[in-house]
MARNUMAR-371545 format. One record per residue (C-alpha): residue in one letter; x, y, z; residue number from 0. Coordinates in steps of 0.001 Angstrom, whole numbers, plus 500000, padded with zeros to 6 digits. Example, Ala and Ser with C-alpha at 12.3 -4.5 7.8 and 13.67 -1.06 7.14 Angstrom:
2
<rec nuba="A" c1="512300" c2="495500" c3="507800" zator="0"/>
<rec nuba="S" c1="513670" c2="498940" c3="507140" zator="1"/>
END
This chain:
360
<rec nuba="M" c1="697501" c2="738102" c3="431220" zator="0"/>
<rec nuba="G" c1="697429" c2="740616" c3="428479" zator="1"/>
<rec nuba="T" c1="699837" c2="743283" c3="427983" zator="2"/>
<rec nuba="Q" c1="698891" c2="747084" c3="429362" zator="3"/>
<rec nuba="P" c1="698225" c2="749626" c3="426598" zator="4"/>
<rec nuba="Y" c1="700923" c2="752010" c3="425548" zator="5"/>
<rec nuba="K" c1="700345" c2="754879" c3="427559" zator="6"/>
<rec nuba="R" c1="702335" c2="757909" c3="425863" zator="7"/>
<rec nuba="V" c1="704046" c2="760140" c3="428717" zator="8"/>
<rec nuba="V" c1="702951" c2="763865" c3="428207" zator="9"/>
<rec nuba="A" c1="704711" c2="766849" c3="430218" zator="10"/>
<rec nuba="K" c1="701987" c2="766881" c3="432934" zator="11"/>
<rec nuba="D" c1="703538" c2="763357" c3="433737" zator="12"/>
<rec nuba="V" c1="706673" c2="764936" c3="434034" zator="13"/>
<rec nuba="A" c1="704991" c2="767630" c3="436038" zator="14"/>
<rec nuba="D" c1="703502" c2="765664" c3="438114" zator="15"/>
<rec nuba="A" c1="706560" c2="763217" c3="438623" zator="16"/>
<rec nuba="L" c1="708704" c2="766497" c3="439980" zator="17"/>
<rec nuba="G" c1="705789" c2="768213" c3="441833" zator="18"/>
<rec nuba="V" c1="705921" c2="771329" c3="439423" zator="19"/>
<rec nuba="S" c1="703641" c2="773180" c3="437924" zator="20"/>
<rec nuba="L" c1="702875" c2="772250" c3="433640" zator="21"/>
<rec nuba="C" c1="704114" c2="775844" c3="432845" zator="22"/>
<rec nuba="T" c1="707606" c2="775277" c3="434585" zator="23"/>
<rec nuba="V" c1="708033" c2="772227" c3="432687" zator="24"/>
<rec nuba="N" c1="706664" c2="773627" c3="429247" zator="25"/>
<rec nuba="K" c1="708909" c2="776734" c3="429662" zator="26"/>
<rec nuba="A" c1="712095" c2="773913" c3="430437" zator="27"/>
<rec nuba="L" c1="711296" c2="771514" c3="427410" zator="28"/>
<rec nuba="S" c1="710772" c2="774795" c3="424841" zator="29"/>
<rec nuba="G" c1="713746" c2="776755" c3="425608" zator="30"/>
<rec nuba="K" c1="711562" c2="779739" c3="427016" zator="31"/>
<rec nuba="P" c1="713023" c2="781509" c3="429975" zator="32"/>
<rec nuba="G" c1="711407" c2="782031" c3="433427" zator="33"/>
<rec nuba="I" c1="713201" c2="779605" c3="435033" zator="34"/>
<rec nuba="S" c1="716998" c2="778678" c3="436418" zator="35"/>
<rec nuba="D" c1="719094" c2="776726" c3="434256" zator="36"/>
<rec nuba="A" c1="719356" c2="774601" c3="436975" zator="37"/>
<rec nuba="R" c1="715540" c2="773610" c3="437185" zator="38"/>
<rec nuba="R" c1="715616" c2="773458" c3="432952" zator="39"/>
<rec nuba="R" c1="718140" c2="770801" c3="433483" zator="40"/>
<rec nuba="Q" c1="716259" c2="768766" c3="436325" zator="41"/>
<rec nuba="V" c1="713003" c2="768839" c3="433876" zator="42"/>
<rec nuba="Q" c1="714933" c2="767845" c3="430922" zator="43"/>
<rec nuba="E" c1="716661" c2="765057" c3="433008" zator="44"/>
<rec nuba="K" c1="713519" c2="763793" c3="434014" zator="45"/>
<rec nuba="A" c1="711420" c2="764128" c3="430215" zator="46"/>
<rec nuba="R" c1="714654" c2="761797" c3="429014" zator="47"/>
<rec nuba="E" c1="714264" c2="759317" c3="432089" zator="48"/>
<rec nuba="M" c1="710392" c2="758767" c3="431465" zator="49"/>
<rec nuba="G" c1="710602" c2="758567" c3="427817" zator="50"/>
<rec nuba="Y" c1="708842" c2="762090" c3="426668" zator="51"/>
<rec nuba="K" c1="708474" c2="763007" c3="423012" zator="52"/>
<rec nuba="A" c1="707585" c2="766288" c3="422078" zator="53"/>
<rec nuba="D" c1="704548" c2="767172" c3="420587" zator="54"/>
<rec nuba="S" c1="705812" c2="768995" c3="417450" zator="55"/>
<rec nuba="V" c1="702447" c2="770105" c3="416891" zator="56"/>
<rec nuba="A" c1="701433" c2="771838" c3="420261" zator="57"/>
<rec nuba="Q" c1="705195" c2="773047" c3="420246" zator="58"/>
<rec nuba="V" c1="704876" c2="774902" c3="416861" zator="59"/>
<rec nuba="L" c1="701313" c2="776422" c3="418006" zator="60"/>
<rec nuba="A" c1="703314" c2="777332" c3="421167" zator="61"/>
<rec nuba="R" c1="706130" c2="779598" c3="420100" zator="62"/>
<rec nuba="N" c1="706807" c2="782292" c3="417846" zator="63"/>
<rec nuba="P" c1="708409" c2="781934" c3="414389" zator="64"/>
<rec nuba="I" c1="711928" c2="780824" c3="413849" zator="65"/>
<rec nuba="T" c1="713972" c2="782807" c3="411221" zator="66"/>
<rec nuba="I" c1="717013" c2="781387" c3="409411" zator="67"/>
<rec nuba="G" c1="719137" c2="783183" c3="407136" zator="68"/>
<rec nuba="I" c1="720918" c2="782397" c3="404148" zator="69"/>
<rec nuba="L" c1="723778" c2="784560" c3="403290" zator="70"/>
<rec nuba="S" c1="724932" c2="784858" c3="399551" zator="71"/>
<rec nuba="G" c1="728219" c2="786420" c3="397772" zator="72"/>
<rec nuba="Y" c1="725488" c2="786695" c3="394546" zator="73"/>
<rec nuba="D" c1="722069" c2="788252" c3="394040" zator="74"/>
<rec nuba="K" c1="719537" c2="785739" c3="392897" zator="75"/>
<rec nuba="T" c1="719403" c2="787679" c3="389922" zator="76"/>
<rec nuba="E" c1="722883" c2="787128" c3="388744" zator="77"/>
<rec nuba="L" c1="722987" c2="783536" c3="388985" zator="78"/>
<rec nuba="E" c1="724685" c2="781994" c3="385803" zator="79"/>
<rec nuba="A" c1="726183" c2="778702" c3="387170" zator="80"/>
<rec nuba="S" c1="723168" c2="776090" c3="387728" zator="81"/>
<rec nuba="Y" c1="725289" c2="775268" c3="390562" zator="82"/>
<rec nuba="S" c1="725028" c2="778127" c3="393009" zator="83"/>
<rec nuba="R" c1="721144" c2="779082" c3="391927" zator="84"/>
<rec nuba="G" c1="720354" c2="775144" c3="392613" zator="85"/>
<rec nuba="I" c1="721835" c2="775774" c3="396075" zator="86"/>
<rec nuba="L" c1="719466" c2="779033" c3="396582" zator="87"/>
<rec nuba="E" c1="716405" c2="776622" c3="394867" zator="88"/>
<rec nuba="G" c1="716948" c2="773472" c3="397246" zator="89"/>
<rec nuba="M" c1="716939" c2="776053" c3="400265" zator="90"/>
<rec nuba="D" c1="713686" c2="777366" c3="398929" zator="91"/>
<rec nuba="E" c1="712396" c2="774087" c3="398854" zator="92"/>
<rec nuba="E" c1="713055" c2="772946" c3="402052" zator="93"/>
<rec nuba="F" c1="711458" c2="776083" c3="403138" zator="94"/>
<rec nuba="A" c1="708539" c2="775610" c3="401177" zator="95"/>
<rec nuba="K" c1="708404" c2="772274" c3="403586" zator="96"/>
<rec nuba="L" c1="708874" c2="774105" c3="406899" zator="97"/>
<rec nuba="E" c1="706728" c2="777004" c3="406176" zator="98"/>
<rec nuba="K" c1="703785" c2="775060" c3="408325" zator="99"/>
<rec nuba="Y" c1="706397" c2="774545" c3="411357" zator="100"/>
<rec nuba="K" c1="706949" c2="778314" c3="411597" zator="101"/>
<rec nuba="I" c1="710130" c2="778398" c3="410077" zator="102"/>
<rec nuba="K" c1="711242" c2="781592" c3="407443" zator="103"/>
<rec nuba="K" c1="713624" c2="782472" c3="405495" zator="104"/>
<rec nuba="S" c1="715583" c2="786113" c3="405443" zator="105"/>
<rec nuba="F" c1="717724" c2="785756" c3="402351" zator="106"/>
<rec nuba="H" c1="720609" c2="788567" c3="402140" zator="107"/>
<rec nuba="C" c1="723512" c2="789347" c3="399421" zator="108"/>
<rec nuba="T" c1="727025" c2="790879" c3="400965" zator="109"/>
<rec nuba="G" c1="728944" c2="790271" c3="397707" zator="110"/>
<rec nuba="D" c1="732541" c2="788499" c3="397500" zator="111"/>
<rec nuba="Q" c1="733733" c2="790852" c3="400717" zator="112"/>
<rec nuba="I" c1="731467" c2="790823" c3="403809" zator="113"/>
<rec nuba="N" c1="730355" c2="793932" c3="405160" zator="114"/>
<rec nuba="I" c1="730192" c2="792549" c3="408815" zator="115"/>
<rec nuba="D" c1="728464" c2="795876" c3="410113" zator="116"/>
<rec nuba="E" c1="725740" c2="795420" c3="407912" zator="117"/>
<rec nuba="V" c1="725311" c2="791143" c3="408097" zator="118"/>
<rec nuba="M" c1="725087" c2="791696" c3="411699" zator="119"/>
<rec nuba="K" c1="722665" c2="794842" c3="411129" zator="120"/>
<rec nuba="W" c1="720299" c2="792022" c3="408938" zator="121"/>
<rec nuba="I" c1="720590" c2="790011" c3="411694" zator="122"/>
<rec nuba="E" c1="719224" c2="791835" c3="414145" zator="123"/>
<rec nuba="T" c1="716547" c2="793226" c3="412202" zator="124"/>
<rec nuba="D" c1="714907" c2="790370" c3="410653" zator="125"/>
<rec nuba="N" c1="715496" c2="788544" c3="414319" zator="126"/>
<rec nuba="I" c1="717493" c2="785774" c3="412936" zator="127"/>
<rec nuba="E" c1="718487" c2="782565" c3="414484" zator="128"/>
<rec nuba="A" c1="720723" c2="781143" c3="412387" zator="129"/>
<rec nuba="V" c1="722608" c2="781810" c3="409253" zator="130"/>
<rec nuba="C" c1="723191" c2="779506" c3="405857" zator="131"/>
<rec nuba="L" c1="726338" c2="780423" c3="404221" zator="132"/>
<rec nuba="C" c1="726453" c2="779689" c3="400252" zator="133"/>
<rec nuba="S" c1="730036" c2="779244" c3="399543" zator="134"/>
<rec nuba="T" c1="730410" c2="782148" c3="397003" zator="135"/>
<rec nuba="I" c1="731367" c2="784562" c3="399798" zator="136"/>
<rec nuba="A" c1="733171" c2="781993" c3="402351" zator="137"/>
<rec nuba="F" c1="736294" c2="783082" c3="399952" zator="138"/>
<rec nuba="S" c1="736154" c2="786452" c3="401786" zator="139"/>
<rec nuba="K" c1="738902" c2="787692" c3="404068" zator="140"/>
<rec nuba="G" c1="735959" c2="788886" c3="406261" zator="141"/>
<rec nuba="L" c1="734918" c2="785596" c3="407171" zator="142"/>
<rec nuba="P" c1="736719" c2="784559" c3="410480" zator="143"/>
<rec nuba="E" c1="735672" c2="787672" c3="412084" zator="144"/>
<rec nuba="M" c1="731946" c2="787286" c3="410955" zator="145"/>
<rec nuba="A" c1="731730" c2="783932" c3="412511" zator="146"/>
<rec nuba="E" c1="733505" c2="784920" c3="415852" zator="147"/>
<rec nuba="R" c1="730637" c2="787879" c3="415868" zator="148"/>
<rec nuba="L" c1="728173" c2="785529" c3="415355" zator="149"/>
<rec nuba="A" c1="729146" c2="783393" c3="417887" zator="150"/>
<rec nuba="K" c1="729036" c2="785772" c3="420670" zator="151"/>
<rec nuba="R" c1="725562" c2="786718" c3="419696" zator="152"/>
<rec nuba="G" c1="724356" c2="782991" c3="419596" zator="153"/>
<rec nuba="V" c1="723491" c2="782645" c3="416221" zator="154"/>
<rec nuba="P" c1="724581" c2="779065" c3="414662" zator="155"/>
<rec nuba="L" c1="726564" c2="778733" c3="411255" zator="156"/>
<rec nuba="F" c1="725531" c2="776098" c3="408812" zator="157"/>
<rec nuba="V" c1="728122" c2="776119" c3="405591" zator="158"/>
<rec nuba="E" c1="727151" c2="774691" c3="402086" zator="159"/>
<rec nuba="G" c1="730306" c2="774022" c3="399789" zator="160"/>
<rec nuba="G" c1="733949" c2="772899" c3="401080" zator="161"/>
<rec nuba="T" c1="735694" c2="776306" c3="400910" zator="162"/>
<rec nuba="I" c1="736615" c2="777163" c3="404176" zator="163"/>
<rec nuba="E" c1="739884" c2="775336" c3="405886" zator="164"/>
<rec nuba="N" c1="738980" c2="775790" c3="409598" zator="165"/>
<rec nuba="P" c1="736055" c2="774073" c3="410964" zator="166"/>
<rec nuba="D" c1="735576" c2="775996" c3="414219" zator="167"/>
<rec nuba="Q" c1="734135" c2="778529" c3="412247" zator="168"/>
<rec nuba="F" c1="731045" c2="776653" c3="411190" zator="169"/>
<rec nuba="V" c1="728534" c2="773985" c3="413573" zator="170"/>
<rec nuba="S" c1="727604" c2="771918" c3="409987" zator="171"/>
<rec nuba="L" c1="729276" c2="772038" c3="406517" zator="172"/>
<rec nuba="V" c1="727640" c2="769943" c3="404044" zator="173"/>
<rec nuba="E" c1="729072" c2="769631" c3="400525" zator="174"/>
<rec nuba="V" c1="730199" c2="767589" c3="397055" zator="175"/>
<rec nuba="D" c1="732135" c2="764702" c3="397858" zator="176"/>
<rec nuba="A" c1="735120" c2="766594" c3="395309" zator="177"/>
<rec nuba="D" c1="736906" c2="763384" c3="395520" zator="178"/>
<rec nuba="I" c1="734740" c2="761381" c3="393709" zator="179"/>
<rec nuba="S" c1="733974" c2="764009" c3="391164" zator="180"/>
<rec nuba="G" c1="737519" c2="763896" c3="390307" zator="181"/>
<rec nuba="R" c1="737501" c2="760286" c3="390036" zator="182"/>
<rec nuba="M" c1="733917" c2="759731" c3="388120" zator="183"/>
<rec nuba="A" c1="736197" c2="762428" c3="385493" zator="184"/>
<rec nuba="A" c1="739196" c2="760472" c3="385510" zator="185"/>
<rec nuba="D" c1="737226" c2="757286" c3="384681" zator="186"/>
<rec nuba="L" c1="735163" c2="758780" c3="381958" zator="187"/>
<rec nuba="F" c1="738248" c2="760003" c3="380069" zator="188"/>
<rec nuba="Y" c1="739977" c2="756170" c3="380741" zator="189"/>
<rec nuba="C" c1="736952" c2="755048" c3="378938" zator="190"/>
<rec nuba="M" c1="737476" c2="756823" c3="376522" zator="191"/>
<rec nuba="Y" c1="741250" c2="756825" c3="375365" zator="192"/>
<rec nuba="G" c1="742328" c2="753984" c3="378382" zator="193"/>
<rec nuba="K" c1="746134" c2="754656" c3="379349" zator="194"/>
<rec nuba="D" c1="746533" c2="757740" c3="376172" zator="195"/>
<rec nuba="V" c1="744520" c2="759876" c3="378503" zator="196"/>
<rec nuba="R" c1="746543" c2="763483" c3="378558" zator="197"/>
<rec nuba="A" c1="744641" c2="765823" c3="380470" zator="198"/>
<rec nuba="A" c1="744532" c2="769399" c3="381281" zator="199"/>
<rec nuba="V" c1="742718" c2="769935" c3="384358" zator="200"/>
<rec nuba="L" c1="741196" c2="773746" c3="385188" zator="201"/>
<rec nuba="I" c1="740265" c2="774669" c3="388996" zator="202"/>
<rec nuba="G" c1="739496" c2="778004" c3="390887" zator="203"/>
<rec nuba="S" c1="742397" c2="777781" c3="392992" zator="204"/>
<rec nuba="L" c1="744541" c2="775151" c3="394580" zator="205"/>
<rec nuba="N" c1="743772" c2="776963" c3="398063" zator="206"/>
<rec nuba="V" c1="740371" c2="775940" c3="398213" zator="207"/>
<rec nuba="P" c1="739979" c2="772546" c3="399605" zator="208"/>
<rec nuba="N" c1="737149" c2="771653" c3="397538" zator="209"/>
<rec nuba="L" c1="738586" c2="772572" c3="394511" zator="210"/>
<rec nuba="R" c1="742108" c2="770625" c3="395340" zator="211"/>
<rec nuba="S" c1="740271" c2="767341" c3="396258" zator="212"/>
<rec nuba="K" c1="738977" c2="767698" c3="392793" zator="213"/>
<rec nuba="A" c1="741981" c2="767811" c3="391321" zator="214"/>
<rec nuba="N" c1="743703" c2="765379" c3="393780" zator="215"/>
<rec nuba="G" c1="741067" c2="762435" c3="392841" zator="216"/>
<rec nuba="F" c1="741020" c2="763180" c3="388810" zator="217"/>
<rec nuba="I" c1="744927" c2="763167" c3="388862" zator="218"/>
<rec nuba="H" c1="745313" c2="759744" c3="391779" zator="219"/>
<rec nuba="T" c1="742704" c2="758076" c3="389582" zator="220"/>
<rec nuba="L" c1="744614" c2="757999" c3="386683" zator="221"/>
<rec nuba="E" c1="747978" c2="757470" c3="388189" zator="222"/>
<rec nuba="N" c1="746347" c2="753873" c3="389684" zator="223"/>
<rec nuba="Y" c1="745262" c2="753341" c3="385816" zator="224"/>
<rec nuba="G" c1="748817" c2="753735" c3="385034" zator="225"/>
<rec nuba="V" c1="748461" c2="756670" c3="382948" zator="226"/>
<rec nuba="D" c1="751990" c2="758393" c3="382713" zator="227"/>
<rec nuba="F" c1="750976" c2="761584" c3="381385" zator="228"/>
<rec nuba="R" c1="751086" c2="763915" c3="384604" zator="229"/>
<rec nuba="P" c1="747882" c2="765839" c3="383980" zator="230"/>
<rec nuba="T" c1="748648" c2="769849" c3="383609" zator="231"/>
<rec nuba="T" c1="746862" c2="771982" c3="386300" zator="232"/>
<rec nuba="G" c1="745781" c2="775474" c3="385961" zator="233"/>
<rec nuba="E" c1="744541" c2="778089" c3="388380" zator="234"/>
<rec nuba="F" c1="742311" c2="781055" c3="387264" zator="235"/>
<rec nuba="F" c1="740260" c2="781828" c3="390205" zator="236"/>
<rec nuba="R" c1="737057" c2="783669" c3="388296" zator="237"/>
<rec nuba="N" c1="738812" c2="785065" c3="385502" zator="238"/>
<rec nuba="P" c1="737474" c2="784164" c3="382434" zator="239"/>
<rec nuba="E" c1="740036" c2="785633" c3="380386" zator="240"/>
<rec nuba="K" c1="742648" c2="783790" c3="382367" zator="241"/>
<rec nuba="V" c1="740352" c2="780466" c3="381691" zator="242"/>
<rec nuba="R" c1="739943" c2="781427" c3="377624" zator="243"/>
<rec nuba="E" c1="744315" c2="782088" c3="378000" zator="244"/>
<rec nuba="Y" c1="745131" c2="778828" c3="379429" zator="245"/>
<rec nuba="V" c1="743157" c2="776982" c3="377393" zator="246"/>
<rec nuba="R" c1="745450" c2="778863" c3="374558" zator="247"/>
<rec nuba="N" c1="748439" c2="777864" c3="375956" zator="248"/>
<rec nuba="V" c1="748079" c2="774400" c3="377272" zator="249"/>
<rec nuba="I" c1="746943" c2="773589" c3="374029" zator="250"/>
<rec nuba="E" c1="749830" c2="775157" c3="371657" zator="251"/>
<rec nuba="R" c1="753006" c2="773883" c3="374524" zator="252"/>
<rec nuba="E" c1="751374" c2="770160" c3="375522" zator="253"/>
<rec nuba="D" c1="750376" c2="767334" c3="373733" zator="254"/>
<rec nuba="I" c1="746835" c2="767233" c3="374884" zator="255"/>
<rec nuba="N" c1="744142" c2="765259" c3="374153" zator="256"/>
<rec nuba="C" c1="741047" c2="766529" c3="377143" zator="257"/>
<rec nuba="I" c1="740056" c2="769089" c3="379508" zator="258"/>
<rec nuba="Y" c1="738385" c2="768240" c3="382809" zator="259"/>
<rec nuba="D" c1="737060" c2="771608" c3="384407" zator="260"/>
<rec nuba="A" c1="736368" c2="771287" c3="387914" zator="261"/>
<rec nuba="S" c1="734639" c2="775009" c3="388780" zator="262"/>
<rec nuba="S" c1="731472" c2="775196" c3="386223" zator="263"/>
<rec nuba="F" c1="733567" c2="777453" c3="383741" zator="264"/>
<rec nuba="H" c1="733156" c2="774930" c3="380800" zator="265"/>
<rec nuba="H" c1="731319" c2="776590" c3="378689" zator="266"/>
<rec nuba="I" c1="734132" c2="779193" c3="378329" zator="267"/>
<rec nuba="V" c1="736421" c2="776491" c3="377240" zator="268"/>
<rec nuba="C" c1="734341" c2="775016" c3="374804" zator="269"/>
<rec nuba="D" c1="733727" c2="778513" c3="373221" zator="270"/>
<rec nuba="E" c1="737779" c2="778814" c3="373133" zator="271"/>
<rec nuba="L" c1="737906" c2="775565" c3="371528" zator="272"/>
<rec nuba="R" c1="735474" c2="776430" c3="368962" zator="273"/>
<rec nuba="R" c1="736588" c2="779494" c3="368154" zator="274"/>
<rec nuba="N" c1="740594" c2="778461" c3="367006" zator="275"/>
<rec nuba="G" c1="739335" c2="775360" c3="365746" zator="276"/>
<rec nuba="W" c1="740003" c2="772761" c3="368049" zator="277"/>
<rec nuba="Q" c1="737069" c2="771433" c3="368878" zator="278"/>
<rec nuba="D" c1="737826" c2="767784" c3="367056" zator="279"/>
<rec nuba="R" c1="741020" c2="767579" c3="369238" zator="280"/>
<rec nuba="V" c1="740569" c2="767921" c3="372545" zator="281"/>
<rec nuba="A" c1="737255" c2="766597" c3="374547" zator="282"/>
<rec nuba="V" c1="735839" c2="768346" c3="377636" zator="283"/>
<rec nuba="I" c1="734303" c2="767510" c3="380959" zator="284"/>
<rec nuba="G" c1="732566" c2="769882" c3="382898" zator="285"/>
<rec nuba="T" c1="731112" c2="770534" c3="386206" zator="286"/>
<rec nuba="D" c1="727500" c2="771292" c3="386384" zator="287"/>
<rec nuba="Y" c1="724803" c2="773003" c3="383503" zator="288"/>
<rec nuba="V" c1="725845" c2="776601" c3="382415" zator="289"/>
<rec nuba="K" c1="722461" c2="777669" c3="380934" zator="290"/>
<rec nuba="D" c1="721743" c2="777063" c3="377459" zator="291"/>
<rec nuba="A" c1="725974" c2="776735" c3="376988" zator="292"/>
<rec nuba="T" c1="725675" c2="773209" c3="378032" zator="293"/>
<rec nuba="E" c1="722955" c2="771790" c3="375682" zator="294"/>
<rec nuba="Q" c1="724599" c2="773527" c3="372479" zator="295"/>
<rec nuba="N" c1="728014" c2="772405" c3="373771" zator="296"/>
<rec nuba="F" c1="726831" c2="768795" c3="374019" zator="297"/>
<rec nuba="R" c1="724945" c2="768603" c3="370783" zator="298"/>
<rec nuba="D" c1="728426" c2="769865" c3="368901" zator="299"/>
<rec nuba="G" c1="729972" c2="767132" c3="370655" zator="300"/>
<rec nuba="I" c1="732625" c2="768663" c3="372229" zator="301"/>
<rec nuba="L" c1="731443" c2="768437" c3="375683" zator="302"/>
<rec nuba="K" c1="731423" c2="764757" c3="376292" zator="303"/>
<rec nuba="A" c1="729953" c2="764701" c3="380496" zator="304"/>
<rec nuba="V" c1="729498" c2="766718" c3="382772" zator="305"/>
<rec nuba="I" c1="729532" c2="765714" c3="386448" zator="306"/>
<rec nuba="I" c1="726745" c2="767149" c3="388616" zator="307"/>
<rec nuba="Q" c1="727123" c2="767727" c3="392523" zator="308"/>
<rec nuba="N" c1="723663" c2="767715" c3="393401" zator="309"/>
<rec nuba="E" c1="723009" c2="770996" c3="394222" zator="310"/>
<rec nuba="R" c1="719518" c2="771004" c3="394815" zator="311"/>
<rec nuba="R" c1="719964" c2="768717" c3="397539" zator="312"/>
<rec nuba="I" c1="722888" c2="770510" c3="399046" zator="313"/>
<rec nuba="G" c1="720842" c2="773322" c3="399748" zator="314"/>
<rec nuba="K" c1="717515" c2="771504" c3="400724" zator="315"/>
<rec nuba="R" c1="719864" c2="769463" c3="403583" zator="316"/>
<rec nuba="I" c1="721948" c2="772376" c3="405024" zator="317"/>
<rec nuba="V" c1="718715" c2="774328" c3="405764" zator="318"/>
<rec nuba="R" c1="716999" c2="770844" c3="406841" zator="319"/>
<rec nuba="I" c1="720111" c2="770523" c3="409158" zator="320"/>
<rec nuba="A" c1="719897" c2="774115" c3="410655" zator="321"/>
<rec nuba="Y" c1="716681" c2="773479" c3="411669" zator="322"/>
<rec nuba="D" c1="717158" c2="770256" c3="413356" zator="323"/>
<rec nuba="Y" c1="719885" c2="772133" c3="415521" zator="324"/>
<rec nuba="L" c1="717642" c2="775237" c3="416218" zator="325"/>
<rec nuba="I" c1="714841" c2="772760" c3="417361" zator="326"/>
<rec nuba="N" c1="717093" c2="770346" c3="419293" zator="327"/>
<rec nuba="S" c1="718808" c2="773106" c3="420876" zator="328"/>
<rec nuba="R" c1="715454" c2="774555" c3="422056" zator="329"/>
<rec nuba="T" c1="713898" c2="771056" c3="423703" zator="330"/>
<rec nuba="F" c1="716519" c2="768912" c3="425296" zator="331"/>
<rec nuba="G" c1="720019" c2="770668" c3="424273" zator="332"/>
<rec nuba="M" c1="722431" c2="769099" c3="422081" zator="333"/>
<rec nuba="E" c1="723044" c2="765976" c3="424158" zator="334"/>
<rec nuba="D" c1="720196" c2="763929" c3="422418" zator="335"/>
<rec nuba="W" c1="721612" c2="765042" c3="418940" zator="336"/>
<rec nuba="T" c1="724695" c2="766225" c3="417585" zator="337"/>
<rec nuba="P" c1="724784" c2="767896" c3="413946" zator="338"/>
<rec nuba="P" c1="727065" c2="766532" c3="411623" zator="339"/>
<rec nuba="K" c1="730060" c2="768729" c3="411376" zator="340"/>
<rec nuba="Q" c1="730811" c2="767604" c3="407935" zator="341"/>
<rec nuba="E" c1="728212" c2="765921" c3="405317" zator="342"/>
<rec nuba="R" c1="729046" c2="764978" c3="401868" zator="343"/>
<rec nuba="I" c1="726881" c2="764638" c3="398974" zator="344"/>
<rec nuba="K" c1="727949" c2="762127" c3="396431" zator="345"/>
<rec nuba="P" c1="727534" c2="763562" c3="392842" zator="346"/>
<rec nuba="T" c1="726379" c2="761849" c3="389257" zator="347"/>
<rec nuba="F" c1="727369" c2="762393" c3="385716" zator="348"/>
<rec nuba="S" c1="725295" c2="763119" c3="382663" zator="349"/>
<rec nuba="T" c1="726498" c2="762640" c3="379189" zator="350"/>
<rec nuba="R" c1="725332" c2="764058" c3="375708" zator="351"/>
<rec nuba="S" c1="722926" c2="760948" c3="374923" zator="352"/>
<rec nuba="C" c1="721377" c2="761422" c3="378712" zator="353"/>
<rec nuba="F" c1="720859" c2="765525" c3="379059" zator="354"/>
<rec nuba="V" c1="719432" c2="765529" c3="375058" zator="355"/>
<rec nuba="H" c1="717186" c2="762449" c3="376022" zator="356"/>
<rec nuba="E" c1="715998" c2="764631" c3="378930" zator="357"/>
<rec nuba="K" c1="715351" c2="767786" c3="377256" zator="358"/>
<rec nuba="K" c1="712586" c2="765921" c3="374624" zator="359"/>
END
């Protein structure tokens, strides 16, 4: 006996099985109002039981556009470090792919200090259903209150970057694997100097989880290699002059031969070394490309390598998770799909030879 041909379960099959109207089933599976919660659960359970798979094309045509908001601390014209710019470019690329599914974006710049009332007005005016937060404003003291108000309004928060301590403030977090970033830098210096590594580490703040992980990964790796020199750690929290001051002090007071910059300020580090004639004395490994400065510092031989945080991939991923969350919560609730609470993207690195070859 031959096998029966496969018959795809459609919404009408679910309606017939329950003895309800097709309209009721469509409302239950699309998240539209007009039916009771009990009826919605009944329809969703029967649909799962029958193996119903949503027709994504039909659902797109049946629903209104969905707007996902991007909340950043920097205006797009102010971006200098490639990390923040790359995050937004990655987000833009993903939104371009989702445009055919009626997904729209709305960008809002709030600065380092969140104006919560302004943010809530933006969400209401643009009818935003989910917010993707760029880490540049995650330092703001107003974040917990904003997250609470978003939750009360039913707007899920998705975060890029490992700057938030409390996981209850967001649905998902996507970040670079900071520990591996630090370990990569330590491996590269060890290949250059062996056990004679005498390093300094520049980070924004040890209070930021992502930066703390980079420093710890770097230090622990050198310890595992048996390096006796304890790396000196400098905190400067986004202050270029503090970076310059730290470089001068650490070279004058410590017998170092290399600097690991974990915070995308290696262009300032290299410039300070050049100004003081130390470019042949100290090697630098940085984080991310910084406009034209990275190429010049590679060519000058001061910058030996750059740890790449795959910022475009992070930006694309956080938008995709937000989209998946909204679509799944509208159809079957969150029982069939749970978004990742935390997702780490592996970093890569580029050396001078790789970078110069890519630019040709």
